[in-house]
C-alpha positions in Angstrom: 145.5 -39.7 -42.2 147.7 -41.5 -39.7 145.7 -39.9 -36.8 142.4 -40.9 -38.4 143.5 -44.5 -39.0 145.1 -44.9 -35.6 142.0 -43.6 -33.7 139.7 -45.8 -35.8 141.8 -48.9 -35.2 141.7 -48.2 -31.4 138.0 -47.7 -31.6 137.4 -51.0 -33.4 139.7 -52.8 -31.0 137.8 -51.6 -28.0 134.5 -52.6 -29.5 135.6 -56.1 -30.3 137.3 -56.4 -26.8 134.0 -55.6 -25.1 132.4 -58.2 -27.2 134.9 -60.8 -26.1 134.6 -59.7 -22.5 130.8 -60.1 -22.6 130.6 -63.4 -24.4 130.1 -65.5 -21.2 127.0 -63.5 -20.3 125.5 -64.2 -23.7 125.2 -68.0 -23.3 121.4 -67.9 -22.4 118.5 -66.3 -24.2 117.8 -63.8 -21.4 121.6 -63.0 -21.3 121.9 -62.6 -25.0 118.7 -60.6 -25.6 118.2 -58.7 -22.3 121.5 -58.8 -20.5 119.8 -60.9 -17.8 117.4 -58.0 -17.1 120.1 -56.5 -14.8 121.5 -53.6 -16.8 122.0 -50.4 -14.8 120.6 -46.9 -15.5 123.7 -45.4 -17.1 124.2 -48.2 -19.5 120.5 -48.4 -20.3 120.2 -44.6 -20.8 123.2 -44.5 -23.1 122.0 -47.6 -24.9 118.6 -45.8 -25.5 120.3 -42.6 -26.7 122.9 -44.2 -28.9 120.2 -46.5 -30.5 118.1 -43.4 -31.1 120.7 -41.2 -32.8 122.9 -42.5 -35.6 124.4 -41.4 -38.9 120.7 -41.2 -40.1 120.4 -38.1 -37.8 123.8 -36.7 -38.1 124.2 -37.0 -41.9 120.7 -37.5 -43.3 118.2 -35.7 -41.1 120.4 -32.9 -39.9 121.5 -32.0 -43.4 118.1 -32.3 -45.1 116.0 -30.6 -42.5 118.7 -28.0 -41.6 118.6 -27.0 -45.3 114.8 -26.9 -45.4 114.1 -25.2 -42.1 117.3 -23.4 -41.1 118.0 -22.9 -37.5 114.4 -23.8 -36.5 115.4 -27.4 -37.2 116.9 -27.3 -33.7 113.3 -27.8 -32.5 113.5 -31.4 -33.9 116.4 -32.1 -31.5 114.5 -30.5 -28.6 111.4 -32.6 -29.4 113.6 -35.7 -29.5 114.8 -34.9 -26.0 111.5 -33.9 -24.4 109.1 -36.2 -26.2 111.3 -39.0 -27.5 113.3 -39.4 -24.3 111.9 -37.6 -21.2 108.2 -38.5 -21.8 109.0 -41.9 -23.2 110.8 -42.8 -20.0 108.2 -41.3 -17.8 105.2 -42.9 -19.5 106.6 -46.2 -20.7 109.7 -47.0 -18.6 108.2 -48.3 -15.3 105.1 -49.9 -16.8 107.0 -51.6 -19.6 109.5 -53.0 -17.1 106.9 -54.3 -14.7 104.4 -55.8 -17.2 106.9 -57.4 -19.5 108.7 -59.0 -16.5 105.3 -60.1 -15.1 104.2 -61.8 -18.3 107.7 -63.0 -19.1 107.9 -61.2 -22.4 111.3 -60.9 -24.1 110.3 -59.0 -27.2 107.6 -56.6 -28.4 105.8 -59.2 -30.6 105.9 -61.5 -27.5 104.2 -58.7 -25.6 101.4 -58.4 -28.1 100.8 -62.2 -28.2 100.6 -62.6 -24.4 99.0 -59.3 -23.4 96.2 -59.7 -25.9 95.9 -63.4 -25.7 96.5 -64.2 -29.4 99.7 -65.7 -30.6 98.9 -64.8 -34.2 99.5 -61.2 -33.1 103.0 -62.3 -32.1 103.7 -63.8 -35.5 102.3 -60.8 -37.4 104.3 -58.3 -35.2 107.5 -60.2 -35.6 107.2 -60.2 -39.4 106.4 -56.5 -39.4 109.4 -55.7 -37.2 111.8 -57.8 -39.3 110.7 -56.4 -42.6 110.6 -52.7 -41.7 113.7 -52.7 -39.6 115.7 -53.5 -42.8 115.2 -50.1 -44.5 116.2 -48.4 -41.3 119.4 -50.4 -41.0 120.1 -49.7 -44.7 119.7 -46.0 -44.0 122.2 -46.2 -41.1 124.7 -48.0 -43.4 124.3 -45.3 -46.1 124.8 -42.5 -43.6 127.9 -43.8 -41.9 129.5 -44.9 -45.2 129.0 -41.5 -46.8 130.9 -39.8 -44.1 133.5 -42.5 -43.8 134.2 -42.1 -47.5 134.7 -38.4 -47.0 137.1 -38.9 -44.1 139.2 -41.7 -45.5 138.7 -41.6 -49.3 137.6 -45.3 -49.2 135.0 -46.2 -51.8 131.4 -46.3 -50.4 130.9 -50.0 -51.1 134.0 -51.0 -49.0 132.8 -48.8 -46.1 129.4 -50.4 -46.0 130.9 -54.0 -46.0 133.5 -53.1 -43.3 130.8 -51.6 -41.0 128.6 -54.6 -41.4 131.3 -57.1 -40.6 132.5 -55.3 -37.5 129.0 -54.8 -36.1 128.1 -58.4 -36.7 131.2 -59.7 -34.9 130.8 -57.8 -31.6 127.0 -58.4 -31.4 127.4 -62.1 -32.1 130.1 -62.4 -29.5 128.5 -60.5 -26.6 124.8 -60.0 -27.3 122.9 -57.2 -25.5 125.4 -56.7 -22.6 128.3 -56.1 -25.1 126.0 -53.7 -27.0 125.1 -51.8 -23.9 128.7 -51.5 -22.7 129.8 -50.3 -26.1 126.9 -47.9 -26.3 128.2 -46.3 -23.1 131.7 -45.8 -24.6 130.2 -44.6 -27.9 127.9 -42.2 -26.1 130.8 -40.5 -24.3 132.5 -40.0 -27.7 129.2 -38.6 -29.2 128.7 -36.1 -26.3 132.3 -34.8 -26.6 132.4 -35.0 -30.4 129.3 -33.0 -31.1 130.3 -30.1 -28.9 133.8 -29.9 -30.5 132.4 -30.2 -34.1 129.8 -27.4 -33.6 132.5 -25.1 -32.2 134.8 -25.9 -35.1 132.2 -25.3 -37.8 130.9 -22.1 -36.3 134.5 -20.9 -36.0 134.8 -21.2 -39.8 131.9 -18.7 -40.1 133.3 -16.1 -37.7 131.5 -17.4 -34.6 127.9 -17.9 -33.5 126.7 -14.3 -33.9 128.2 -13.9 -37.4 126.8 -17.2 -38.5 123.3 -16.3 -37.4 123.5 -13.0 -39.1 124.5 -14.7 -42.4 121.6 -17.1 -42.0 119.1 -14.2 -41.5 120.3 -12.6 -44.7 119.6 -15.7 -46.9 116.8 -15.3 -49.4 113.8 -17.7 -49.8 114.2 -20.5 -52.4 111.1 -19.5 -54.3 111.6 -15.7 -54.2 115.2 -14.4 -54.0 113.9 -10.9 -53.2 112.4 -11.9 -49.8 113.9 -13.1 -46.5 113.9 -16.9 -46.3 113.3 -17.0 -42.6 116.1 -19.5 -42.0 117.1 -17.7 -38.8 113.5 -17.3 -37.5 112.2 -19.1 -34.4 109.9 -21.4 -36.3 111.5 -21.2 -39.7 109.9 -21.0 -43.2 107.6 -24.0 -42.9 106.4 -24.6 -39.3 103.7 -27.2 -40.1 106.0 -29.6 -42.0 108.6 -29.0 -39.3 106.0 -30.2 -36.8 105.5 -33.4 -38.8 109.2 -34.1 -38.6 109.2 -33.5 -34.8 106.3 -35.9 -34.4 107.9 -38.6 -36.5 111.3 -38.5 -35.0 110.1 -38.0 -31.4 106.9 -39.9 -30.9 108.1 -42.7 -33.2 110.6 -44.0 -30.6 107.6 -45.0 -28.3 106.6 -47.7 -30.8 110.0 -49.0 -32.1 111.0 -52.5 -30.8 114.7 -51.7 -30.5 113.9 -48.6 -28.3 111.2 -50.0 -26.1 113.3 -53.2 -25.5 115.7 -51.1 -23.4 113.1 -50.9 -20.7 112.8 -54.7 -20.5 116.4 -55.0 -19.4 116.8 -52.3 -16.8 117.4 -53.4 -13.2 114.6 -51.8 -11.2 112.3 -48.8 -10.7 114.9 -46.6 -9.1 117.2 -47.2 -12.0 114.4 -46.0 -14.3 114.2 -42.6 -12.5 117.9 -42.0 -12.9 117.9 -43.3 -16.4 115.2 -40.7 -17.3 117.4 -37.8 -16.4 120.5 -39.2 -18.1 118.7 -40.1 -21.3 117.1 -36.7 -21.6 120.4 -34.8 -21.1 122.1 -37.1 -23.6 119.3 -36.4 -26.2 119.4 -32.7 -25.7 123.1 -32.5 -26.3 123.4 -34.9 -29.1 120.1 -34.4 -31.1 119.9 -30.7 -30.3 123.5 -30.3 -31.4 123.1 -32.3 -34.6 120.1 -30.3 -35.8 121.6 -27.0 -34.7 124.7 -27.8 -36.7 122.7 -28.8 -39.7 120.8 -25.6 -39.6 123.9 -23.7 -40.8 124.2 -26.0 -43.9 123.3 -23.2 -46.4 126.4 -21.2 -45.4 128.6 -23.8 -47.1 127.2 -23.6 -50.6 124.8 -25.6 -52.7 124.9 -29.4 -52.4 125.5 -31.5 -55.5 122.5 -32.2 -57.8 121.5 -35.8 -58.3 120.7 -37.3 -61.8 116.9 -36.8 -61.1 117.4 -33.1 -60.5 117.0 -33.1 -56.8 119.6 -31.8 -54.3 121.9 -34.4 -52.7 120.8 -33.6 -49.1 123.0 -36.4 -47.7 126.1 -34.4 -48.9 125.3 -31.3 -46.9 126.9 -32.2 -43.6 130.0 -33.8 -45.1 130.5 -30.6 -47.1 130.4 -28.6 -43.9 133.1 -30.8 -42.3 135.5 -31.5 -45.1 137.4 -28.2 -44.6 138.0 -28.8 -40.9 141.5 -29.9 -39.6 142.4 -33.5 -39.8 142.1 -34.0 -36.0 138.6 -32.7 -36.0 137.6 -34.9 -39.0 139.0 -37.9 -37.2 136.8 -37.0 -34.2 133.8 -36.7 -36.6 134.5 -40.1 -38.0 134.6 -41.6 -34.5 131.4 -39.6 -33.6 129.5 -41.0 -36.5 131.0 -44.5 -36.1 129.9 -44.5 -32.5 126.4 -43.2 -33.3 125.9 -45.7 -36.1 127.4 -48.9 -34.8 125.4 -48.6 -31.6 122.2 -48.2 -33.6 123.1 -51.1 -36.0 123.9 -53.4 -33.1 120.5 -52.6 -31.5 118.7 -53.2 -34.8 120.3 -56.5 -35.7 119.9 -57.8 -32.2 116.2 -56.8 -32.1 115.5 -58.4 -35.5 117.3 -61.7 -34.8 115.7 -62.1 -31.4 112.3 -61.4 -32.8 112.6 -63.9 -35.6 114.0 -66.6 -33.3 111.8 -66.2 -30.3 108.5 -65.3 -32.0 108.6 -67.3 -35.2 111.1 -70.2 -35.1 111.0 -71.1 -31.4 107.6 -69.9 -30.4 107.1 -71.2 -26.9 103.6 -71.9 -25.6 102.8 -68.9 -23.4 100.7 -68.9 -20.2 99.2 -65.9 -18.4 100.4 -65.0 -14.9 98.8 -67.4 -12.4 98.2 -70.2 -14.9 100.1 -73.5 -14.6 101.7 -74.8 -17.7 101.1 -78.4 -18.6 104.0 -80.8 -18.4 107.6 -80.3 -17.4 110.9 -80.3 -19.2 114.2 -81.8 -18.2 116.7 -79.1 -17.2 119.4 -80.5 -19.5 117.0 -80.5 -22.4 115.9 -77.0 -21.6 119.5 -75.8 -21.4 120.2 -77.4 -24.8 117.2 -75.6 -26.3 118.3 -72.3 -24.8 121.8 -72.7 -26.4 120.2 -73.6 -29.7 118.1 -70.5 -29.7 121.2 -68.3 -29.1 122.9 -70.0 -32.0 119.9 -69.4 -34.3 119.9 -65.7 -33.2 123.5 -65.4 -34.2 122.9 -66.9 -37.6 120.0 -64.6 -38.2 122.1 -61.6 -37.2 124.3 -62.4 -40.2 121.2 -63.0 -42.4 119.6 -59.7 -41.4 122.9 -57.8 -42.0 123.3 -59.3 -45.5 119.8 -58.2 -46.6 120.2 -54.7 -45.3 123.6 -54.6 -46.8 122.2 -55.3 -50.2 119.7 -52.4 -49.9 122.5 -50.1 -48.6 124.6 -50.9 -51.7 121.8 -49.7 -54.0 119.8 -47.4 -51.7 116.9 -45.0 -52.5 117.7 -41.3 -53.0 117.7 -40.1 -49.4 118.3 -41.5 -46.0 115.2 -39.6 -44.8 113.0 -41.7 -47.2 114.3 -44.9 -45.6 113.6 -43.6 -42.1 110.1 -42.3 -43.0 109.1 -45.7 -44.4 110.6 -47.7 -41.5 109.4 -45.5 -38.6 106.0 -44.9 -40.1 105.2 -48.5 -40.5 106.6 -49.8 -37.2 105.4 -47.0 -34.9 102.1 -46.6 -36.8 101.4 -50.3 -36.2 102.9 -50.7 -32.7 102.8 -47.4 -30.8 99.1 -47.1 -30.0 98.3 -50.7 -29.0 101.6 -51.0 -27.0 101.1 -47.8 -25.0 97.4 -48.2 -24.5 97.9 -51.8 -23.6 100.1 -50.8 -20.7 97.4 -48.4 -19.3 93.9 -49.4 -20.5 92.3 -52.7 -19.7 89.7 -52.1 -22.4 92.1 -52.6 -25.4 90.8 -55.6 -27.4 92.6 -58.1 -29.6 90.7 -56.9 -32.7 91.8 -53.3 -32.1 95.5 -54.4 -32.2 94.9 -56.1 -35.5 93.2 -53.0 -36.8 96.2 -50.8 -35.8 98.6 -53.3 -37.5 96.6 -53.0 -40.7 96.4 -49.2 -40.3 100.1 -48.5 -39.8 101.5 -50.9 -42.3 98.7 -50.3 -44.8 99.0 -46.5 -44.9 102.8 -46.6 -45.2 102.8 -49.3 -48.0 100.0 -47.8 -50.0 101.6 -44.3 -49.9 104.9 -45.8 -51.0 103.3 -47.8 -53.9 101.4 -44.7 -55.0 104.7 -42.8 -55.4 104.5 -41.0 -52.0 101.7 -38.5 -52.7 102.0 -37.8 -48.9 105.6 -37.0 -47.9 106.9 -40.1 -46.2 107.8 -38.0 -43.1 104.3 -36.6 -42.8 102.7 -40.0 -43.7 104.7 -41.6 -40.8 103.5 -38.9 -38.4 99.9 -39.5 -39.5 100.2 -43.2 -39.1 101.5 -42.9 -35.5 98.9 -40.3 -34.3 96.1 -42.0 -36.2 96.7 -45.3 -34.5 95.3 -44.0 -31.2 91.7 -43.3 -32.5 91.9 -46.6 -34.5 92.6 -48.6 -31.3 90.0 -46.7 -29.2 87.2 -47.0 -31.8 88.0 -50.6 -32.6 88.1 -51.5 -28.9 84.6 -50.0 -28.3 83.1 -51.9 -31.2 84.8 -55.3 -30.8 84.4 -58.1 -28.2 86.1 -57.5 -24.9 88.9 -59.7 -23.5 88.4 -62.1 -20.6 88.2 -59.8 -17.5 90.0 -62.2 -15.2 92.9 -62.7 -17.6 93.3 -59.0 -18.0 93.2 -58.4 -14.2 95.9 -61.0 -13.7 98.1 -59.1 -16.2 97.5 -55.8 -14.5 98.4 -57.2 -11.0 102.0 -56.2 -11.7 101.1 -52.6 -10.9 99.7 -53.2 -7.5 
């Protein structure tokens, strides 16, 4: 216990120290939200990866999908690396950096409003982002507190509150630069930790070969007389597994807190290096998490909830609780690192979106247009400082709301993630990506996709989830592309000259 407490105190001290160190660079809006658009490839790549993977993956998804699909759940981690990281950086990185800088966009809602010439899109997108980032944040709190409770014996409620306060402090102090620097430190811990934890868990089962043999001998849930396929290449349920791969991999392309990393990177050469670093990080961390979760059935049945369902969020903690104290201390730091980086990214994205796109919604002009009137530099500086203050206040507000959900959460972390990612990526992914490449995307088609993504997710949720939230989220994301394409063909086109001015950034 002394080792665990000591390491945790050092960890928190470093995080807060980075926040204090970075506070001078968080005085302006660009500094607070984007790190001055001068964040290098290593920090950006690690910020992307650590925002991607949190306790939601390590505790919630790895446990639940490892139980359902066995060792084939490793495909989810591979999909996260190839689709969610490699292809995302290749297809979105350069174009996002150039276009958002060209149109002076600081947030994803700001992008929609300026790129498609309708500031009402900016307002709608900011509301969608704020509302549906809350359940995602609550899911992260739930995951980290479950494991923290196991490692320290501290009641769940106290864990949630402690995590919320610490995250708020270092984000409020240092903004995005503090978040990115802490993400790098936390990412190193995650890379080292996941390798050590996998080796320790497999050692309890007699090594890798013995563990795989035990998995291959496990019977199916519905027929104890048959092989369950939990050690097979594609597992017992490949189609539903594919839905999980799509949701957790393609979803990152449309999440504001993920795409925002491309806004802040220094230049195009940094994007190339960041692509390699981010993909390697995802392969180790995500692949390792799901590979580890695939052995969950070897550690006995998880507890049963009052509604009769298995407590999937208890699977990974049950695998780790028998490990030596030093390894458990490392696990706690691993999950703290993964979760606090994600929480920081979520609260920063939400507060900046609400401040810049709702409360202080500046009049935007397209590239090449001259804005009417001027503003005194002193007045402008005061407004910038006021925006930063409002963002800091909203960080606290956002954390309090998500904290209330985390203290009384739905049954599974995966449910929270399915709802959040399905609505956000279902609404944003297609119009954002196509808007970077295709001049023919219309304003009406963006509205249509917003309605499609949010509408499908909310209707499914209100109807009692007749479609599994994971599969519903995947359908919302993929379905957004034909929605935007068809609506663009049927609706009035945007002004050609304005669109050409926007796409000049790629020449």
